[in-house]
N, C-alpha and C positions, 0 to 999 in steps of 0.2 A: 605669719599672716600671708606672706607672699606665696608660699607653698599651698596654702589652703585656697587661695584665689585661683591657682592654676588648675587645681584638681576638684575644687568645689562645684556646687551646682549654680545655676543661673539664679542668683537671688537678686538683691538690689544692684549687684554689679551689672546685670543685663539691662537694667532700666535706666542707669545713669548715663548722662550724655558725655561725661568727660573720662571714661575709662580707657585703658590702653587697648587699641584694636587688636594687637597680638594676643593679649590675654583673652579677649573675647573669642578669637579664632581658635585658640587652644581649648576653650570650653566647649565650643561647638564640635570640634574633633572628638573630644572625650564623649560628649553626648552622642555623637554618631556612632562611635565605637561601642558604646554601651547599648544603643538601640540595636546594633548588629548582634551583639551577644544575646540580648534578651529575645528578640524576635528576628531571626535570620531569614525566615522564609516569606516575609511579607515585604512588599515594596511600600515603605512609608515615607512620608516627607519629614525631613529634619530641617528646621529653620528655613521653610519656604522652598528648599531645593530637594529634589528627590535624591535619596542616596542610591548608590549603585547596588544592584541585586547580586547576591553571591553567584559565582559562575555555575555552580551545580544547579542552582535555581533557574538561571537563564537557560542552561541546556534543557532542563526539563520542560520549561515553557516552550522552547523552540521545537523540542521533539513532540510535545503535545500538539503544537500548532501544525507541524508537518504531518503528524498522524491524522489530525482532523481534516486536513486537505487531501492527504494521500489515500486514506482508507475509502472514502466514497468514490474517489477516482479508480482505486484498485478494484473495488466491488463492481463498478460499472465496467471496467476492462474485463474482469473475470466473467461477468454475466455475458458480455459481448463475446468473449472467446468461447464460452460454453455454448451460447446460440449458434455460433459459426461451426463449432464441432458437431452439434446436433445436425445442422443442416448438411454438413460435409458427410456425416454418418448416414443420414437419410439418402443423400445422392449416391453414396457408394453402395448402399444396400440396393437401390433401384438399379444401379449400373450392373451390380452382381447378379441380380435377378434377371435382367436383360440378357446378360452374357450366358448365364445358366440355361435360359429359355432358348436362347439362339443355339447353344451347344446341343441342347436336347433335340431341337428341330433338325439340326444338321445331321445328328446321328440317325434320327428316324428317316431322314431323306436317304442317307447312305444305306441304311438297312433295307429300305424299299427297293433301291437300285440293285443291291446285291441279291435280294430275294427274287426280284424280277429276273435278273440274269440266271440265277440258280434254277429257277422255274423253267426259263427258256431252255437252258442246258439240259435239264431233266426231261422236258418235252421232247427234245430233239433226241436224247438217248432212248426214250422209250418208243418214240415213233420209228426210229431206225431199227429197233429190235422187232417191231411188229411186222 
């Protein structure tokens, strides 16, 4: 009879006011272990107190929580970085165009100077022969 009281369910034992408190605690522990075996993935209440969630479940929830806060932040950062890169690319393209245009103008100016000098030299040589 004593063995069935320790492993038995909460029948009239749980409702009597004069039962052994140790026996009642053993029954609560057995009930809590049984609840863990039956439904390990849910946080349910056993005798008014929440039982501890399994470690894997806690890690999953923490990971999910972190992901829920991290992913929008990551997307915001990624979008910001993408926009900054676009602006940087636009600025570098503008700078490259300015540099290419300046190089083109400088070469034109040098070519005009050389052409002018060549014409002057050519005019001198033709005028001295005449």
